[in-house]
C-alpha positions, 0 to 999 in steps of 0.5 A: 500500499502506498503511504498517502499524505494526511488530508482533510477535505473541508468543502472544496478546500484541501488542508495539510495537517502538519505534526511535530515532536511535541504533544499535538494541538487541536485539529481543524474543524473547518476553514473558510477561504475568502478572495477578498484581500488580506485581513488582520484582525477579528472578533467574535460578535454577539451572535457567535459569528465574526467580525473581520477587518483589513484591506481589499486586494484590488486596485487602490485599496480599501478598509475592508470589513466582513461579517460572518455567521458562526461557521465562517459564511459571509453575511455582509462585506463593506468597504470604506475610504477614498480614492487612494490606499486606505486600510483597517488594521484592527476592530472591536465590538462596541457596547451597542453591538457596532464596530470601531475600526482604526487603520490608515487613510489616504486623502491624496497620494501623500502620506496617510492620516490615522483612520477611525470608522464607527459603524452600526451592527450592519457595518453601515457608516455612523461616523469617520474620523481622520487624525494627523499632519503632514507627515504620515500617521497609522492606527494599529490598535483600538479599544472602547473605553469605559466612558464609551469613548475610544483609545487608539495606539499607532504611530505618527511622523508629523508630531514628536522628536524622532523620525516616527514616535509612537502615538495615543490618542483618546477620544470621546464617543464621537471621535473628538480628541480628548487628549494624546500622548507621544513618546519615543526616541530619535529613531522610528518608534511604534505602538502596535498595541493597546489594552485596557488595564484593571485600574482604568489606565492603559498598557501599550507595547511596540518598537522603540528607537528603531535606527538604522545602522549597522546593525539596526537596533531596537527593543521592545517597550512596555508603557503604562499610563493612567486614564488621563495619559499620565505615564506611570512607568516605561520599560524596555526589554530585549537587549542584546536582541532586536525585538519589537512587541506585537501584542500585550495582555494583563494577566489574571494577577494584574502582570503583563505577558508580551509577545514579540518578534525577533530579528530585523523583521521579526521573523527569526523567533518568537520572544515571550515576556512575563512581568510583574504589575510594575513591568519588572521581568519575571521570565522570558522565553523563546521558541523557534529561536533562529528559525524562519518564525514570528508572532503577531498575537497572544491571549491568555487561556482558561487554565491561566496559560497562553496561546500564541499565533505565529507563522512558522516557515510557510505555516500557520503556528499555534503555540500552547504554553502553561503559565510559565511559558513552557511549551504544552503543545504546538501545532502548525497548519498549512492550508491549501499548500500555498503558504500562509501566514497568521494574523490573530487568534480567539480561544472560544468558550468550548476552548476550541480556537478560531484562527485568522490568516492570509496567503498570497495566490498569484498576485492577490491576497486571500484571507483564511478563518480557521475553526479548530476542534475542541477534542480530536484524535491526532493519530492515527488520523488515516493513511498510515501503515501500521506493522505487526508488534511495532510500537505506534504513539496514539496521540489526542488533543483535549483542552476542554475539561481541565476543571472536570475529573475524567479519563480516556478509552481508546478502541479499535475498528477493523471494518471502517468504523461500522463496530469498535470491538476491540479495546486498545486501553481504558482508564487512561489518565486525564493529564495524558494525551498519548498511548504507546500501542503495540500493533496487533497481529490483525490484517486490515486496510480499513482500521480506525482508532476512536478515543472517548472522554469518560466522566467519573461515572463513566458518561461519554463527554466527547469522542473522536475517530481517525478521518479515514482508514489506516492499515495494519498489515505484516507486509507492504509491497515498496517496489515495483509500485506502478508508473515505471517502465521496464524492458526485457531482461532487465534486472529489477529488485523487488522490495518490501517492508514488514513487521514481526510475526510472533505465533509460528514460522512464516515465509513469502510468495511473489506473484506477477499479473499482466491484467491489472492484478485481476488474476496472478497466474505467474510465480516469481518466487516461492518460500522466500525467507521472512528474514528477506526484504528484497528478491532479485527479478529478471524482467520476463518477455511480456509486452504489457502496460498493465503489469503487477506484482503481489507478494503474500505471507503465509504461515507453515499451515498455509494460512494467509496471514497478509498480502499487498500488491503494486499501488499502480500498473507498470509496464514492460516492453521489448528491448529491441525497440529503438529510436531511429534517425536518418542522415540530415544535411543541417548540423544542428539537432533536429528533434528533442522532447522533455520532460520525458517521462511526462504526466500532462504535456510534453514539448517537442522542439525541432530546428525550423529551418529543416521543416517544410509544408510537408513535414509531419509529426505522428505519434503511435502506440506500442501497437503501432496504431496511429493515435495523434497527428500534430501539424508543424508550423513553419518558422515555429520550433517548438509544439506541445502534445497534450497527451490526447488523441485525434478525438481529444480524448486523453490516452492512458499511461504508457510508452508512445513513439513520436515520428517526425518525417521531413523530406527524406529524413526520419526521426523517432523518439520514445515517449513515456507517459505517466500517471 
């Protein structure tokens, strides 16, 4: 059997679910792909849906606001802005179920102003405000305050002492300025996130004194101000690292937790800093040190730990830690195999997560909304091949019952979950999310595992099973495994993998088919030792494009224990078939084909100076039957065959011959089409 990539199909979306060495996090429950642009922030709404803010992809960008239901289906979309480039970076739900948005607005092609948009619950504009001077201003983070006004954090180049200074604006409920605060050094400073604190003040984080040099230098800062914007304390962190604060939260003990990006672009690791209520550091942790990794947001979770949403390589990266920052689990998600990055995270009331991300497809940005499971089996999920008596680590994710006594039970089905008649383990501790399983001595290609969470009265709380079937076997043929071409008398090594059968001695038989495995009348080898994993075979004198090999394991009582065959057919051809050339006066090579073998199409290149109106290219199958006539075009040097016959139907994989005739010259090329 072929090892298959583990995949989840959600609607029309293909998800690649990536494992890692630590405990695994939740699997994906569903994902939505919006061809609207890139979005940066989202929040849950009172109807259990989501509100998402960002910018559209087409033409001069506008600020974009998208409302979805609880399943991520779009209810409405609104655009705000002028004729230039506008964007929304943060959104909050207001006390009347409307929305407040901040970002930037460009009145002209010059520098932007900080942008504040107030809408009702349908996204209809109630009012807009811009703030700024002759330079450029951006709003990065916004919150509604207790007096129904708003607090905005961002940066300005119009005011202050540096090239860019961090900027805080407090407004009333109509967006009129009540007070502002500037802070920073002589370089470039940014306020990236603001949070309300329990004493009525605010905590701000960002990047302090970024200065171009060799090397560039900057630090993460925390600024604590009171309700009127008066500084209570200011701290910087990270030296000698280059770190910038992307998100800060007040913790349950009135301290603070900050997630930072490391490196020049904040993509060389994740830096997590925990402080007390005065900003004095209690501990710091790094994740993905020196790797292509970064983080934008974090939240404190229901168990007083933390969850960080970031990007690792081309994957969205979710990290769960305990209250001391030690990793509990991590999980990467690669959606559509396009390469994506994360922007925001929410922990839902049932302990599942909602994730916001983005990816670029051709020239345009897409936004992703991902909902994870609250309880899920993470291995085996389907497609695996497990061998007898080997050890497989069964893993699952559970973050829902942390305050309720519970245990786990593991069950095995060998009939595609029609029944779960075999128990793997019971009474597994609530602190466990793994089980070392000795794979049983059964043969089935339709196996599944189920994990169940039970309370102290054995009442079922949650359950999950493998997404698709996996195989338990003694033997797995690995070659020949289809889509290949062999010639007569060619040596071929048949290979297989195997487990261990503990009951009685056993041996292998190897069989050969020329009718796609419908029958196996020919024997390659009998009574091959159970210690072997290879057999040297000489290709027989047959011509067929429908060949397969099967290996069978028998015990000494002739009981069939397990078997496997080639995943797909392979081809055998006669060695005497040759490519033919007749003399040509031109010194250039006339005919080349590439790539070969090919799957969908093949390019045919020739020297145009030798082509006349009578020149022809024809393609034949192994029996010599003409299947395709390709017209040659004067003065053109390349044509493409798309693998179809003269009727436009796709031809099957196999051996074909291309014959070019021009004048007295004939050249033949062998073409190999694969699946």
